[in-house]
Each structure stands twice: as structure tokens, then as C-alpha cells.
N, C-alpha and C positions, 0 to 999 in steps of 0.2 A: 607313623606314615611315611613310606618312605618317598625316595625324591622322586620315583618313578610314577607312583601314585598320586604324585601334586600336581603332575602336567599330565598322567592320563586324565584328569577332573577338568582340570583348567581347559584340556581340547573338546570337552563334553561341553562344557558352558559356549565357548565358542561353534560349537558345532550347534545348538543350542538357539543360540543367539542367531547364527545363520539363518537359521530355518524360520524365524520371525521376519526374515524379507519380505517387502511387499511386491507385488507382482510389476512390472513396468507400466508404467501409464501410456495410453493410448496417445496421440499423435492429433493435435485439433486438428478440426474439421476446418474446412471451407466454407464459406457463408455467402461469400461476396459475390451479387448479381454480375452476369454478361455486362450489361449497360448500365452507364450512370445516367440519370433525370439530366435534363438542359437547362433548367430552372438555375439563375445566375443573381447576383446581389453587388448591385454596383459599388465601389468602396471610393469616390471620389466625395474627399470630408475635405477639403482644401489643407490648408497647411498646418499645425498644429504645432502648437510654442511646448517647449519642458518645461512640464510642472515647476520641478528645481534646476536641474544642473544640463541636462542632455537628453536627447530624444535618441532611441535604436532601436530600427527595423527586425521585427522578427516575423518568423512566416513558421507554418504549422510541424514539417520536421525538425528545425530548431527547437524548438519549443520542447515537443518529443523527447529527444536527445538531451538536451539540458536536464529537462525534470529527472528521466533517469540517472542522470552525472551526477546532477548535486544536490538531489531532494532529500533534509536530512530526515525524513521519515524512511526513505528508504537505505541511508546510509546504519540507519539505529536497525530497522530489519535483517540488516546484512553480519551488524555486529551481533545481535539475540539470536542468529544461524549459527554464529562461529559457535559463541557461546554454549549454544545444543550440541555441537560437535564436538566441543571440549568435555561436556559433562558425561556426552557417551563413552567418547575416548578411555574417559577415568572410571565411569562402572565397567568397564570391557578388563581393565589394569587393575581391576582390585581383583582378582582372583589371584594373580602372580602373587608370589610371596614379597616379605620384604626385608631388604640385608641392613641392618644397623650395625656399622662397628663401632666400637667405645671405646674408653680407655679411662681408667678409674683409679685413683689414692687412696689408700684409708692409713691412718696415723690413729695407734691405740696405747694409750700408756697410763696403767693405775689395775685397776683390776678385770678380769674376766672372766665368762663361766666356763669350765669343762664340759664334756659329753656327759659327766654322769650328775654335773649340777655342781659340784664344788667351784668354790670361786680359789683364782690364784694369780699370782702379780704379773703383769704381762707390761709389755712394752716393746712394739714391735712398727715395721710401718709396710705396707702390702704394695704393688704396682701390679696393677692387672688389667692389661692391653686384650682384646678381642672383639672379634667381627661376629653377627647371628644373621642366620638367615630364619625369618618367622612366619609362618602361614596359618590364618583362622579367616576361616567365611563360614556362611551356612547354606548349604551348596541349592536350596532350592530359594532363596532370597536373593543369591548372587544371579540367578537366571532370571527373575523375574524383573530384577531390576536392571538390567540390560536390555529387556526388551522394550520395558517402560520407558527407559532413556532413546532407545534408537528410534521409538514412535515419537515422541514430545522431539529427536531430532528431526523426524519426519513433519510432524506439523512444522514447527520452526522454518523446515523449506517452503513449507504449502504459505503458510503465512507472508516469508518475503517475497512470495510470486505474487500472491495478491494483494500485498502492498505496492508494487512496483506495479500493477494494474491497474488499483485506486490511483494511484498517483498521477498514471498518464492521464485517466479518465479526465481525473480536476483537472489538469493544466489543459487537456484538451478543450473542455467544457469553457474553463476559464480566458481562453484564447476565443473561442466565439463568442464568449463575452463582451470581450476585448473588442471583437470585429464589429455586433450590435451595437457596442458602446458607438463607435467611429462612424456605423451606416446613421442612427440618429443625431449623432454630431453633424454628418452629414445633412441631415434632414432641416436641423437646425438652421445652419448655417443659408442653406437655400430658402426656408422660411422669410430670415432677416434681409436675403436682398430679394426677393418679391414684396416684401413690407416697403425695405425703402422705395421701390421702385412705382409702389401705389401712391406711398407719399407726394413723391415727385410731380406725379400723375396731378393727382388731386388738388397738390396746390399750385400748378400753372391752370386748373382748370379755376379755380375758387380764383385765382388775380384776372383771368381773363374776363371774369362774371361768369363762365357755365358753371358753377361748381357753388356747395354752400360752407358752412365756414363747419358747421355740425358733419361735413364728409370731412376735414380736414380734421379735425377732431379725432376721427373715428379712425383716421389713418395713424395715427401720433400715438391714438392709444395702442394699436393693432401692433408698431414698432415696438414699443417700450415693452409689448407681452412676449413678444418673439425675439429681444433680446436677453429675456430672464430667461427663456426657454434656452438659451443657446450660450449662457451661462453654466445653466444646470448641468446641461448634456454634456460642457467639459469637464466639468465636476466630475460625473460619474464615469467620463472616460480615461479621467485621472487615477478616479476609486479602482475600477478594473488593471489599471494596471499594476498599480498597487496590488492588489490580491494575486497577480498572476507570478508578480515578481518577490511574493512569500512561497510561493510554490515553488518555483525554480532557483531560492537561494537567491537573489540577487540582491544589488543594491536600489530600495526603493527611490531614490532621489533620482534614476534614470528612467526617465518616460517610454513605456516599450508601446511600439504603433505596428499594427498590422502591414505585412511589404504584399500586401499585392492587391491588384486593381480591379478584381471581385471576386467574388466567393461563390462558388458554384454549389447548389445540392448533391448532397452524396448520399446514394444510400450504401451501407455496408454491409447487410444482413438480406440474404431476397425474401422477395413475399412470397414465395410460394410454398415456404414452411410452415406449417402448423402450430399454433400455441402446443399442442401437445411434442412435436417435435420440438421443438425450442426450450422446453420445459426440461425435456429431457435431458438437453446437451449441458444443458445450468449444470443439472443433479452430476452429469457426468465432469464434466471441465472444469466448475468452479472450484479456485485452490484454497481459499477462504472455508469450503466446506470440506475439502478431503484432509482440510487441518485440521477440525471439528470432529470427522471420522478417526484420525490418528489421535487427538488426545483421547478418544473416548478408549479406543485401544490402549492406549497408558494409563487411565486410572484402572481399568480390566487386571492390566499387570500390576501396578501398587497395591489392589488387594490382595493376589497373591503373593506378594513382597509381603505385608503382614501378615498374614497368614502362616508362610514357611518361616518369617523372622519371629513367631513368638511360638509356633508349635514345632517348629522342625530342627533338628539337632544341628549344633554346631562345632567343625570341627577344628582341632587345633594341633600344627606340627611346630618343632621350632630346631635349632642348630646352632650350636654355637661354637666355634676355636679360639684359644687365645692362650694366654698364657698368667705364671704366678710366681709373682718376685717379694721377697721375704726380705727385711732387715732386722735382728734383734740384736743390742748391746753387745757387741764384740764379735759377730758373724753375720753373714750376705747368705742367704742361698738363692744362687743365678736361677736367671728366668727358666721356668719352667712348662711342657707344654700341659692344657687344658683343654678336654673335649665334654659339651655335652649337651647331650639329644633327649629328645622327648615329643611324645605323639598322645593324642586322646578327645575324645568327643563328649559333650556337654549337651543339655537341655536347659532354657530356660524359661520352665511358664510362670506366669505370671497373668492376675486377674486384669490388668492393663491392657493384656490381649485384646479381649475382648470389646473394648471401648476403642482400639485403633481398628477394630474390625468396620463399627459401628464408622466411625468415620470416612473409613476406605468405600463403605462401600454408598455412603454420601455423597462423597465425591463422585463414585460409578453414577448415580444417580444424576446430579447436576449435571455431569459432560452429557449423558443421553438428551437431558431435557435444553442443553446447546443447541445440540445439532438440529433438534427437530425447530426451537428458534431459528438456527442457522438456515432450515430448509424453507422456511414459512418467508424468511424476507428475501430469499433468491426467488423464489415461484412469485411471490408480490414484485418485485423489481421485474422480473420477465415482464410481467404483465403491463406492469404500467407504465415501462418504456415500451411495446410495442403498442399499447394503445396509443400515448403518445403520439409516437412517431405515423402512426393512420392516422390520428387527426391531423397533423400540422402536416401530412401530404395533400389531405382535402383539400385544407387550406389556403396553400401555397395558389392553385390556377386562378381558385378563388379570387384571393389577395391579389393575382397580377391584375387580373380583368378590372378588378376596381380602381386598381392604381395609375391604371391606362384612361379610363374611364374619367378620373378625376382630373387628372392632369390635362386631355382634352375640355375638358369641360371649366376649368380655369382658364386653359389658352383664348378659349371663347368666351369667357368674361373680360377679360382682359382687354379684349379687341373691341370687345361692345361698348366697355366703358372709355374708350378712348374713342369712339365715335359718338356715345353721349347717348346711346340706347341702353345704357344698364347704369345702375348704382352701384354707389363703392360699397356700402353693404352685401350686396350681392357678389360682390369681389371676394369682399374677404370672408365669408360662408366658402365660396369655390375652394381660398387658398385652407381654410380648413381643412376643408375635405380631402384637398390634395394632399398636405403631410399626413393628416390622419391614415391614407390609403396608406402613404408611403413604407413610413413606420408598422402598418400592419402586414407590408409584403417583406419588408426587412426582416419582422420578428417573427415570420411563418420560416422562410428559411433558414434561417439560422439556428430557430428552436427543432427545427427537424432533423438538422444536424446534430443535433445536440442529443437528440433522441435516440439515432441509430448509434452514435458514441455511447451510448448510456444503455442500450440494448445488447451491443458487443461488449460490455463491460459484464454487464448482467448473464450472458451466456459464456464469461470467466475465459474470453480468446482476445480479448483486445490488445494482447500484443503479437499476433498472427494478424489480426484481420485490418491493422489499422494501418498495414502494409497495403489496403487495400484506395484506401483514399487518395484521388489524382497526386497535392500536393506532398505525398509522406511517400507513394510510390517511387518516386525519382531518387529519392534520399536515402531508399534502402531497398533497390532492386535486388543487389548480391542477397542479402537475408532471406527475400523473398523468393528467388528462386531456388533458394537450395532448400528454404523450408517449405515450402508450400505441400499443402496435402489435398487428397484428392477432393472434392467435391459432394457434399453430400446432397442425396438424390432426395 
């Protein structure tokens, strides 16, 4: 095979690899509503002491930026993508010949064999410098290897995007868990203050002879219970902080505190989108599903590579240029030019090929099952997130009404206690009801926001649509205005 033939074959392989490139991905749609609900959650939890070293105030945009910049899973995904790019480049570069310079020295003393088989006494030294160009490949296998490595490179890119989205989702969920823990801590502090005030009033009534000692004991027991709840709430807040520092790859000895006076209810996905529309969007935009599809195509190419590698021809070509210098006793022959060239084609047929084909077919079916499993998980995550969001949306106004009514009932009970027309037990029941109502409202608001984030991640557009969050939009306004796509109708 001539050198021009080598380059023609290489160009054909590159052309086939280029034809295997996938079409450009469509831009993500905007699913954010035009207006935001007005429900909000007060974040007045009082002073929080550092768990070990210091406090660090954070907000949602900071959490998103730090997670995407420092998270170890994202860094690993980036390195896996770089490795996949390297494997693809290696598979393309395999079509080019190999340059192999060499230097050899040979010494022979004693006997040597002539061309006719007789032996003769020999005593000489050879010096052989050379440079060789070698080219050997199976054309069909090389093409399929390039296609498979290209698909795996695409799959690694989709998986990297999936890791970024999942990490962003997890960091935002953990931030809201921290917000909820802070709200629960605030409720626990308020409950302790109310229990202390109740104990003061009850003690004063007992000292004045207008109350019973049993009432004072009940008030002291209630204060002890509330103090225990406060200690547990503070520990839960610290644990939520540690969980978030792990995702952000920060020092867990630093206590993270949400830097917000109140947390608003956010709606990131329009409520007029049907479940079928949401499922269609998820099937189109989820990067992990796109990665599974790319791996299925890679397994198809692997099967073709095995078939061509076992049944197809293998082409070989080689050319070397060098010299030969010989020294025998009494005479030296100088360095003389030496050239060698050769081409060939061969087949290597073996029974092991059939076993390798079975393995490739099984891997192909496994990749297909992975796609089906991913489809089921995507559909289930969309349905679960939407249903959770609808439930929490219905609970928020009910929980707000419950909280307002319970707080008013507590205020009346405390006033009646001071007037001597109500018992301490009634006030304790009113306090418990008010605390439970405040926690229910805080949980409804936070869980609704988390459901919206989960739904956005289930659609595969969390990187785009998180810009619609009020706290995040201000930090990423430039990116949002540049990349915003038309709204889905």
C-alpha cells in the first residue's frame, strides 16, 4: 500500500466519524410563571452560637455558586469528561502510522551459517541505525471504535451536566432544609419564652394565693419540655449545616446560617403545564437520559467493532530507512544506505470471535435496559415532584389560617389566665397548638419550594430555571438575560 493510499483510508475514517456526530441539542425552554405567590416564612430565630469555630452567613445564590465551583462530584465528572475526550482522540489517532526510530548493535564471534546451510567462522560487528514508519489497522473496527468512543464522550458530557444539575438540586434542597431547621429553632425559642412567661405568671398567682401548686408544677414541667425541644432543634440545625458543608466542600467546623429575614414561597414551574407536557420535556431535556441513550449507541458500535475485528481484514504497511556498518578483523565497511518496504493484508479467524459477539450483544441489551430503567425513573420523579408540589400548595393557605387562629387563641388564653378566668392547663394546650401550627406552616412553605426545585431538576432544566428564583435572579441576571429561551405554550 502506498503512502497516498494510507492517507485516503485515514480521510475516509475521519469522514465516517464526522458523519456520526449527533444533531445540536435544542435550547431549554422557560417554564417559570409570570408571578410569584405571596406566602413567606419569617426567619427570626434569635442568635445562634457557632457549633465549633465561627458562623458564616449564606444565601441561595452563594450556595449555588459554591456548589458548582467546589463540589467534588462535579470535579470528578469534569475529569471523567476529559478522560473520555482523550479516549476519543486516541481512537482517531489510531488510524495514523507509527514512527519508530531505532539503533541496534550486533557482535558475532565464532561460527555463522551461510545461505546454503554450511557453517563458517565469523567475527564481525554490525551497527544498524534506522527509522521505520509502520501502519496496521482493521478498517471496519477502527471506524466502529471511533464511533463508540465519540458516543461515550457525548455520554460523559451529558453525565457531567447531570451531575451539575443533581449537585445544584441537592445543595438547594439542603439550603432549604437549613432554612426549615432555622425556622424550627425559632419556634422552639419562642416556645421557651412563652413557657418562661407562663411559669412567671403561675408562680406569681401561687404566691398571691390565687393559684394552685399543681399549676406551678405543670408550668415548670412544660418549660423543661420546651427547653429539651430547643436543644434538639439546635442540634438539628447544626446537623443541617454539616450536611450542606459536605456538599459545598467546606469546613464542617464552620456553622452556616441562612442570611435572610424571611423565605418566600417560590413557583418555578407554571401550573398550567399538564403532566403529559412535563413528561415530554423531561424525556427531551434530562441530561442523564441523553447520556444513557448515547451509551446505548456506543454499545451498538462496540458490537460492530467486535464483528469487524474478528471477521474483517487487517491491512499492514511498513517502510524503513537506515544504514548498515560492518567491521571485521582487518577491514571496516562504512555506513551504507538500506531501505525496506512492504504491504499486506490478512485475516485472523478464530472461534473466540463468536463468544465476543455474544458478550457484545449482551452488553447492548444491558444498555437498552438501562435506558428503560432511566425512563421509568425520570417519569416517576416528574410525577412525584409535581404531586408533592400540588399537595404543599394546597396546604400552605390552610396552614397559614391554622397558625393565625392558634396564635390568636393563645393570646386570648394568656389574657384570660391573667384575668383569672382560665386555667394554666388551657394555656399549655393553646401554646402546644400554636407551636404545632407555626411548624406546620414553616414546613409547608419550605417543602413547597423543595418540590418546585425537585420538579425543575426532574425536567432537566434546573441550571436554566433556577435563575427564576428571586434570590438567585439578582446574582445571575446577566446569564439569565443572555440565555433565556421562549416560554413553553
